[in-house]
Chimera marker file (.cmm) of the C-alpha trace (Angstrom):
<marker_set name="trace">
<marker id="1" x="-44.726" y="150.854" z="66.648" r="1" g="1" b="0" radius="0.5"/>
<marker id="2" x="-44.307" y="148.826" z="62.689" r="1" g="1" b="0" radius="0.5"/>
<marker id="3" x="-40.674" y="147.775" z="63.531" r="1" g="1" b="0" radius="0.5"/>
<marker id="4" x="-42.171" y="146.401" z="66.276" r="1" g="1" b="0" radius="0.5"/>
<marker id="5" x="-44.775" y="144.803" z="64.331" r="1" g="1" b="0" radius="0.5"/>
<marker id="6" x="-42.872" y="143.198" z="62.370" r="1" g="1" b="0" radius="0.5"/>
<marker id="7" x="-39.889" y="141.844" z="63.755" r="1" g="1" b="0" radius="0.5"/>
<marker id="8" x="-42.571" y="140.004" z="66.181" r="1" g="1" b="0" radius="0.5"/>
<marker id="9" x="-44.047" y="138.937" z="62.904" r="1" g="1" b="0" radius="0.5"/>
<marker id="10" x="-40.725" y="138.073" z="61.077" r="1" g="1" b="0" radius="0.5"/>
<marker id="11" x="-39.989" y="135.937" z="64.740" r="1" g="1" b="0" radius="0.5"/>
<marker id="12" x="-42.928" y="134.319" z="64.888" r="1" g="1" b="0" radius="0.5"/>
<marker id="13" x="-42.501" y="132.982" z="61.303" r="1" g="1" b="0" radius="0.5"/>
<marker id="14" x="-38.969" y="132.170" z="61.821" r="1" g="1" b="0" radius="0.5"/>
<marker id="15" x="-40.575" y="129.811" z="65.341" r="1" g="1" b="0" radius="0.5"/>
<marker id="16" x="-43.100" y="128.473" z="63.126" r="1" g="1" b="0" radius="0.5"/>
<marker id="17" x="-40.255" y="126.915" z="60.641" r="1" g="1" b="0" radius="0.5"/>
<marker id="18" x="-37.685" y="126.004" z="63.706" r="1" g="1" b="0" radius="0.5"/>
<marker id="19" x="-40.532" y="123.441" z="65.042" r="1" g="1" b="0" radius="0.5"/>
<marker id="20" x="-41.197" y="122.029" z="61.664" r="1" g="1" b="0" radius="0.5"/>
<marker id="21" x="-38.082" y="121.503" z="60.823" r="1" g="1" b="0" radius="0.5"/>
<marker id="22" x="-36.934" y="120.079" z="64.420" r="1" g="1" b="0" radius="0.5"/>
<marker id="23" x="-40.024" y="117.925" z="64.092" r="1" g="1" b="0" radius="0.5"/>
<marker id="24" x="-38.255" y="117.287" z="60.260" r="1" g="1" b="0" radius="0.5"/>
<marker id="25" x="-35.270" y="115.916" z="61.152" r="1" g="1" b="0" radius="0.5"/>
<marker id="26" x="-36.499" y="114.119" z="64.487" r="1" g="1" b="0" radius="0.5"/>
<marker id="27" x="-39.032" y="112.073" z="62.234" r="1" g="1" b="0" radius="0.5"/>
<marker id="28" x="-36.010" y="111.466" z="59.868" r="1" g="1" b="0" radius="0.5"/>
<marker id="29" x="-37.565" y="112.874" z="57.025" r="1" g="1" b="0" radius="0.5"/>
<marker id="30" x="-35.042" y="115.693" z="56.622" r="1" g="1" b="0" radius="0.5"/>
<marker id="31" x="-31.519" y="114.569" z="58.154" r="1" g="1" b="0" radius="0.5"/>
<marker id="32" x="-29.703" y="115.223" z="61.028" r="1" g="1" b="0" radius="0.5"/>
<marker id="33" x="-26.501" y="117.374" z="61.284" r="1" g="1" b="0" radius="0.5"/>
<marker id="34" x="-23.217" y="115.845" z="62.071" r="1" g="1" b="0" radius="0.5"/>
<marker id="35" x="-21.912" y="114.668" z="65.144" r="1" g="1" b="0" radius="0.5"/>
<marker id="36" x="-23.630" y="117.275" z="68.289" r="1" g="1" b="0" radius="0.5"/>
<marker id="37" x="-24.241" y="119.777" z="65.031" r="1" g="1" b="0" radius="0.5"/>
<marker id="38" x="-27.747" y="118.646" z="64.866" r="1" g="1" b="0" radius="0.5"/>
<marker id="39" x="-29.035" y="121.762" z="67.050" r="1" g="1" b="0" radius="0.5"/>
<marker id="40" x="-27.316" y="123.550" z="64.937" r="1" g="1" b="0" radius="0.5"/>
<marker id="41" x="-28.770" y="122.724" z="61.752" r="1" g="1" b="0" radius="0.5"/>
<marker id="42" x="-31.972" y="122.928" z="63.247" r="1" g="1" b="0" radius="0.5"/>
<marker id="43" x="-31.868" y="126.568" z="63.421" r="1" g="1" b="0" radius="0.5"/>
<marker id="44" x="-29.805" y="127.059" z="60.507" r="1" g="1" b="0" radius="0.5"/>
<marker id="45" x="-32.198" y="125.486" z="58.310" r="1" g="1" b="0" radius="0.5"/>
<marker id="46" x="-35.185" y="127.003" z="60.021" r="1" g="1" b="0" radius="0.5"/>
<marker id="47" x="-33.249" y="130.285" z="59.438" r="1" g="1" b="0" radius="0.5"/>
<marker id="48" x="-32.946" y="129.584" z="55.676" r="1" g="1" b="0" radius="0.5"/>
<marker id="49" x="-36.478" y="128.367" z="54.864" r="1" g="1" b="0" radius="0.5"/>
<marker id="50" x="-37.866" y="131.307" z="57.096" r="1" g="1" b="0" radius="0.5"/>
<marker id="51" x="-35.842" y="133.613" z="55.036" r="1" g="1" b="0" radius="0.5"/>
<marker id="52" x="-37.751" y="133.914" z="51.721" r="1" g="1" b="0" radius="0.5"/>
<marker id="53" x="-41.351" y="132.971" z="53.355" r="1" g="1" b="0" radius="0.5"/>
<marker id="54" x="-40.065" y="136.726" z="55.410" r="1" g="1" b="0" radius="0.5"/>
<marker id="55" x="-39.513" y="138.598" z="52.549" r="1" g="1" b="0" radius="0.5"/>
<marker id="56" x="-42.094" y="137.325" z="50.484" r="1" g="1" b="0" radius="0.5"/>
<marker id="57" x="-45.361" y="137.370" z="53.711" r="1" g="1" b="0" radius="0.5"/>
<marker id="58" x="-44.137" y="140.057" z="55.199" r="1" g="1" b="0" radius="0.5"/>
<marker id="59" x="-43.436" y="142.974" z="52.162" r="1" g="1" b="0" radius="0.5"/>
<marker id="60" x="-46.107" y="145.160" z="53.199" r="1" g="1" b="0" radius="0.5"/>
<marker id="61" x="-44.819" y="145.266" z="56.762" r="1" g="1" b="0" radius="0.5"/>
<marker id="62" x="-41.504" y="145.390" z="55.591" r="1" g="1" b="0" radius="0.5"/>
<marker id="63" x="-42.651" y="148.348" z="53.487" r="1" g="1" b="0" radius="0.5"/>
<marker id="64" x="-44.225" y="149.949" z="56.248" r="1" g="1" b="0" radius="0.5"/>
<marker id="65" x="-41.745" y="149.753" z="58.751" r="1" g="1" b="0" radius="0.5"/>
<marker id="66" x="-38.867" y="151.313" z="56.177" r="1" g="1" b="0" radius="0.5"/>
<marker id="67" x="-41.523" y="153.942" z="55.641" r="1" g="1" b="0" radius="0.5"/>
<marker id="68" x="-41.985" y="154.839" z="59.528" r="1" g="1" b="0" radius="0.5"/>
<marker id="69" x="-37.765" y="155.056" z="59.221" r="1" g="1" b="0" radius="0.5"/>
<marker id="70" x="-37.358" y="157.346" z="56.531" r="1" g="1" b="0" radius="0.5"/>
<marker id="71" x="-39.556" y="159.206" z="58.144" r="1" g="1" b="0" radius="0.5"/>
<marker id="72" x="-37.809" y="159.819" z="61.303" r="1" g="1" b="0" radius="0.5"/>
<marker id="73" x="-34.542" y="160.244" z="59.902" r="1" g="1" b="0" radius="0.5"/>
<marker id="74" x="-36.335" y="163.289" z="58.446" r="1" g="1" b="0" radius="0.5"/>
<marker id="75" x="-37.525" y="164.882" z="61.273" r="1" g="1" b="0" radius="0.5"/>
<marker id="76" x="-33.638" y="163.610" z="62.931" r="1" g="1" b="0" radius="0.5"/>
<marker id="77" x="-32.397" y="165.477" z="59.279" r="1" g="1" b="0" radius="0.5"/>
<marker id="78" x="-34.215" y="168.976" z="59.976" r="1" g="1" b="0" radius="0.5"/>
<marker id="79" x="-33.580" y="169.251" z="63.915" r="1" g="1" b="0" radius="0.5"/>
<marker id="80" x="-30.389" y="168.862" z="63.241" r="1" g="1" b="0" radius="0.5"/>
<marker id="81" x="-30.696" y="171.600" z="60.166" r="1" g="1" b="0" radius="0.5"/>
<marker id="82" x="-32.597" y="173.705" z="62.657" r="1" g="1" b="0" radius="0.5"/>
<marker id="83" x="-29.898" y="173.154" z="65.514" r="1" g="1" b="0" radius="0.5"/>
<marker id="84" x="-27.074" y="173.685" z="63.427" r="1" g="1" b="0" radius="0.5"/>
<marker id="85" x="-28.768" y="177.726" z="62.331" r="1" g="1" b="0" radius="0.5"/>
<marker id="86" x="-28.838" y="178.391" z="65.535" r="1" g="1" b="0" radius="0.5"/>
<marker id="87" x="-25.544" y="177.766" z="66.273" r="1" g="1" b="0" radius="0.5"/>
<marker id="88" x="-24.615" y="179.620" z="63.734" r="1" g="1" b="0" radius="0.5"/>
<marker id="89" x="-26.895" y="182.361" z="64.502" r="1" g="1" b="0" radius="0.5"/>
<marker id="90" x="-25.540" y="183.045" z="67.932" r="1" g="1" b="0" radius="0.5"/>
<marker id="91" x="-21.956" y="182.309" z="66.234" r="1" g="1" b="0" radius="0.5"/>
<marker id="92" x="-22.528" y="185.086" z="64.228" r="1" g="1" b="0" radius="0.5"/>
<marker id="93" x="-23.696" y="187.618" z="66.714" r="1" g="1" b="0" radius="0.5"/>
<marker id="94" x="-21.476" y="186.744" z="68.916" r="1" g="1" b="0" radius="0.5"/>
<marker id="95" x="-18.450" y="187.787" z="66.308" r="1" g="1" b="0" radius="0.5"/>
<marker id="96" x="-20.807" y="191.026" z="65.620" r="1" g="1" b="0" radius="0.5"/>
<marker id="97" x="-20.440" y="191.919" z="69.578" r="1" g="1" b="0" radius="0.5"/>
<marker id="98" x="-16.661" y="191.474" z="69.032" r="1" g="1" b="0" radius="0.5"/>
<marker id="99" x="-15.911" y="192.968" z="66.712" r="1" g="1" b="0" radius="0.5"/>
<marker id="100" x="-18.057" y="196.369" z="68.042" r="1" g="1" b="0" radius="0.5"/>
<marker id="101" x="-16.428" y="196.748" z="71.085" r="1" g="1" b="0" radius="0.5"/>
<link id1="1" id2="2" r="1" g="1" b="0" radius="0.2"/>
<link id1="2" id2="3" r="1" g="1" b="0" radius="0.2"/>
<link id1="3" id2="4" r="1" g="1" b="0" radius="0.2"/>
<link id1="4" id2="5" r="1" g="1" b="0" radius="0.2"/>
<link id1="5" id2="6" r="1" g="1" b="0" radius="0.2"/>
<link id1="6" id2="7" r="1" g="1" b="0" radius="0.2"/>
<link id1="7" id2="8" r="1" g="1" b="0" radius="0.2"/>
<link id1="8" id2="9" r="1" g="1" b="0" radius="0.2"/>
<link id1="9" id2="10" r="1" g="1" b="0" radius="0.2"/>
<link id1="10" id2="11" r="1" g="1" b="0" radius="0.2"/>
<link id1="11" id2="12" r="1" g="1" b="0" radius="0.2"/>
<link id1="12" id2="13" r="1" g="1" b="0" radius="0.2"/>
<link id1="13" id2="14" r="1" g="1" b="0" radius="0.2"/>
<link id1="14" id2="15" r="1" g="1" b="0" radius="0.2"/>
<link id1="15" id2="16" r="1" g="1" b="0" radius="0.2"/>
<link id1="16" id2="17" r="1" g="1" b="0" radius="0.2"/>
<link id1="17" id2="18" r="1" g="1" b="0" radius="0.2"/>
<link id1="18" id2="19" r="1" g="1" b="0" radius="0.2"/>
<link id1="19" id2="20" r="1" g="1" b="0" radius="0.2"/>
<link id1="20" id2="21" r="1" g="1" b="0" radius="0.2"/>
<link id1="21" id2="22" r="1" g="1" b="0" radius="0.2"/>
<link id1="22" id2="23" r="1" g="1" b="0" radius="0.2"/>
<link id1="23" id2="24" r="1" g="1" b="0" radius="0.2"/>
<link id1="24" id2="25" r="1" g="1" b="0" radius="0.2"/>
<link id1="25" id2="26" r="1" g="1" b="0" radius="0.2"/>
<link id1="26" id2="27" r="1" g="1" b="0" radius="0.2"/>
<link id1="27" id2="28" r="1" g="1" b="0" radius="0.2"/>
<link id1="28" id2="29" r="1" g="1" b="0" radius="0.2"/>
<link id1="29" id2="30" r="1" g="1" b="0" radius="0.2"/>
<link id1="30" id2="31" r="1" g="1" b="0" radius="0.2"/>
<link id1="31" id2="32" r="1" g="1" b="0" radius="0.2"/>
<link id1="32" id2="33" r="1" g="1" b="0" radius="0.2"/>
<link id1="33" id2="34" r="1" g="1" b="0" radius="0.2"/>
<link id1="34" id2="35" r="1" g="1" b="0" radius="0.2"/>
<link id1="35" id2="36" r="1" g="1" b="0" radius="0.2"/>
<link id1="36" id2="37" r="1" g="1" b="0" radius="0.2"/>
<link id1="37" id2="38" r="1" g="1" b="0" radius="0.2"/>
<link id1="38" id2="39" r="1" g="1" b="0" radius="0.2"/>
<link id1="39" id2="40" r="1" g="1" b="0" radius="0.2"/>
<link id1="40" id2="41" r="1" g="1" b="0" radius="0.2"/>
<link id1="41" id2="42" r="1" g="1" b="0" radius="0.2"/>
<link id1="42" id2="43" r="1" g="1" b="0" radius="0.2"/>
<link id1="43" id2="44" r="1" g="1" b="0" radius="0.2"/>
<link id1="44" id2="45" r="1" g="1" b="0" radius="0.2"/>
<link id1="45" id2="46" r="1" g="1" b="0" radius="0.2"/>
<link id1="46" id2="47" r="1" g="1" b="0" radius="0.2"/>
<link id1="47" id2="48" r="1" g="1" b="0" radius="0.2"/>
<link id1="48" id2="49" r="1" g="1" b="0" radius="0.2"/>
<link id1="49" id2="50" r="1" g="1" b="0" radius="0.2"/>
<link id1="50" id2="51" r="1" g="1" b="0" radius="0.2"/>
<link id1="51" id2="52" r="1" g="1" b="0" radius="0.2"/>
<link id1="52" id2="53" r="1" g="1" b="0" radius="0.2"/>
<link id1="53" id2="54" r="1" g="1" b="0" radius="0.2"/>
<link id1="54" id2="55" r="1" g="1" b="0" radius="0.2"/>
<link id1="55" id2="56" r="1" g="1" b="0" radius="0.2"/>
<link id1="56" id2="57" r="1" g="1" b="0" radius="0.2"/>
<link id1="57" id2="58" r="1" g="1" b="0" radius="0.2"/>
<link id1="58" id2="59" r="1" g="1" b="0" radius="0.2"/>
<link id1="59" id2="60" r="1" g="1" b="0" radius="0.2"/>
<link id1="60" id2="61" r="1" g="1" b="0" radius="0.2"/>
<link id1="61" id2="62" r="1" g="1" b="0" radius="0.2"/>
<link id1="62" id2="63" r="1" g="1" b="0" radius="0.2"/>
<link id1="63" id2="64" r="1" g="1" b="0" radius="0.2"/>
<link id1="64" id2="65" r="1" g="1" b="0" radius="0.2"/>
<link id1="65" id2="66" r="1" g="1" b="0" radius="0.2"/>
<link id1="66" id2="67" r="1" g="1" b="0" radius="0.2"/>
<link id1="67" id2="68" r="1" g="1" b="0" radius="0.2"/>
<link id1="68" id2="69" r="1" g="1" b="0" radius="0.2"/>
<link id1="69" id2="70" r="1" g="1" b="0" radius="0.2"/>
<link id1="70" id2="71" r="1" g="1" b="0" radius="0.2"/>
<link id1="71" id2="72" r="1" g="1" b="0" radius="0.2"/>
<link id1="72" id2="73" r="1" g="1" b="0" radius="0.2"/>
<link id1="73" id2="74" r="1" g="1" b="0" radius="0.2"/>
<link id1="74" id2="75" r="1" g="1" b="0" radius="0.2"/>
<link id1="75" id2="76" r="1" g="1" b="0" radius="0.2"/>
<link id1="76" id2="77" r="1" g="1" b="0" radius="0.2"/>
<link id1="77" id2="78" r="1" g="1" b="0" radius="0.2"/>
<link id1="78" id2="79" r="1" g="1" b="0" radius="0.2"/>
<link id1="79" id2="80" r="1" g="1" b="0" radius="0.2"/>
<link id1="80" id2="81" r="1" g="1" b="0" radius="0.2"/>
<link id1="81" id2="82" r="1" g="1" b="0" radius="0.2"/>
<link id1="82" id2="83" r="1" g="1" b="0" radius="0.2"/>
<link id1="83" id2="84" r="1" g="1" b="0" radius="0.2"/>
<link id1="84" id2="85" r="1" g="1" b="0" radius="0.2"/>
<link id1="85" id2="86" r="1" g="1" b="0" radius="0.2"/>
<link id1="86" id2="87" r="1" g="1" b="0" radius="0.2"/>
<link id1="87" id2="88" r="1" g="1" b="0" radius="0.2"/>
<link id1="88" id2="89" r="1" g="1" b="0" radius="0.2"/>
<link id1="89" id2="90" r="1" g="1" b="0" radius="0.2"/>
<link id1="90" id2="91" r="1" g="1" b="0" radius="0.2"/>
<link id1="91" id2="92" r="1" g="1" b="0" radius="0.2"/>
<link id1="92" id2="93" r="1" g="1" b="0" radius="0.2"/>
<link id1="93" id2="94" r="1" g="1" b="0" radius="0.2"/>
<link id1="94" id2="95" r="1" g="1" b="0" radius="0.2"/>
<link id1="95" id2="96" r="1" g="1" b="0" radius="0.2"/>
<link id1="96" id2="97" r="1" g="1" b="0" radius="0.2"/>
<link id1="97" id2="98" r="1" g="1" b="0" radius="0.2"/>
<link id1="98" id2="99" r="1" g="1" b="0" radius="0.2"/>
<link id1="99" id2="100" r="1" g="1" b="0" radius="0.2"/>
<link id1="100" id2="101" r="1" g="1" b="0" radius="0.2"/>
</marker_set>
């Protein structure tokens, strides 16, 4: 849930930057792209401005999301280890039955 929240907040910052950059380019304050590349230029500028803003503003959200991901990875590792140990036990039992015969 935290990851979705972080992603939506980051997308919101990007869209806000996109609107501001679009306004600046079309008002003539910021330079236009070359030829037909104006749309790509606006998106690129919005990405350049939104990345550092997101990095600073969303630090707490990013930390919460990374903790959630780390916990999920640890649960998956524990489940994998438990599954592997069950397989090892079953293999050992099968070998023991095979040697007894």
